[in-house]
N, C-alpha and C positions, 0 to 999 in steps of 0.2 A: 387486301386490295393492293397495297404497295408492293407486296411480295410478287404479285403478278404484273407489275409495271402499269397499274391503273391509277389515274388521278381521280380524286373524288372531292365532293363538297357537300356538306350537310346544312340543311336549313330547317328551322322549326317555325311553323306558322300557327298562331293561336287565333282562330276566328273569334270575333267579338260577340256574334249573335247566336252561335250554335254551340252545343256542348261537345262537338267533335274537335279533336286536335289533329293537326296535319304535320307530318314530317316528310320533307323532300330530300331525297338522296340522289345526287347527280354523279355520274361516273363515266369514264371512258379512257381509251388508250391514248389518244392524241388530243381529243376535245371532249368536253363534258356533254356528249350528245345522247346519253342514255339516262333514264330517270325512273326512280321508284318513288311512288307517293303512297304513304301509309296514313290512312285515316283511322283514328282510334278514339276511344272514350274510356271513361273509368266506370267500373261497376260500383255498386253501393258499398262494397267492402274495400274499395280503393285499388283493386287490381286493374291492370290494363286489359281492354277488350279491343282486339283489332276488328274493325268493321269492314274494311276494304283495303286491298293492296292493288295499286295500278302500276303496271310496268310498261314503259315505252322504250323500246330498243331502237336506236339509230333513227330517231325522228319519225316514229310510226304515227300515223294520223289517228288511228283507233287503238287505244291502249288495251292491253290484256288485263282483265280484272279478275282478281282472285279473292276468295273469301277466307281462305286459311293459308298459313305459311307452307304447309305441306304441298298444297296445290302449286304454289309458286316454285318451290324447290323442284318438283317433278317437271314443270314446264322448262325451267332453266337447264336441268339435266338433259332433256330431249333437245333443247336448242344447242347446247354445247356438243352433243353427239353429232348433230347435223353439221355443225361448223368443222368438227374434226374430220368428218367424212369428206367435206368439200376440200379441205386443205390437203388431205391424203390423196384425193383424186387429182388435185391440181399439181401436186408434187410428182405424180406418176407420169404425167404427160410431158 
């Protein structure tokens, strides 16, 4: 993240009444206005099981919800491709 000039902050939230754990990762170029929330639990063997990944980019009102990491990575790749096209078309004008 720092290699790409992005600031970030990590927070761990452990709810008292539910077995799920929550990890909040905030990041951004100038402000921490992007957020990834990972809800996870432990299997009976002690492994981590990701239950849900919420992504809010630039203060979105409705988060994108993913069930697997690969879905999240595919979405972020598409999002970055759109941003690159916008910047390329903006540079051409």
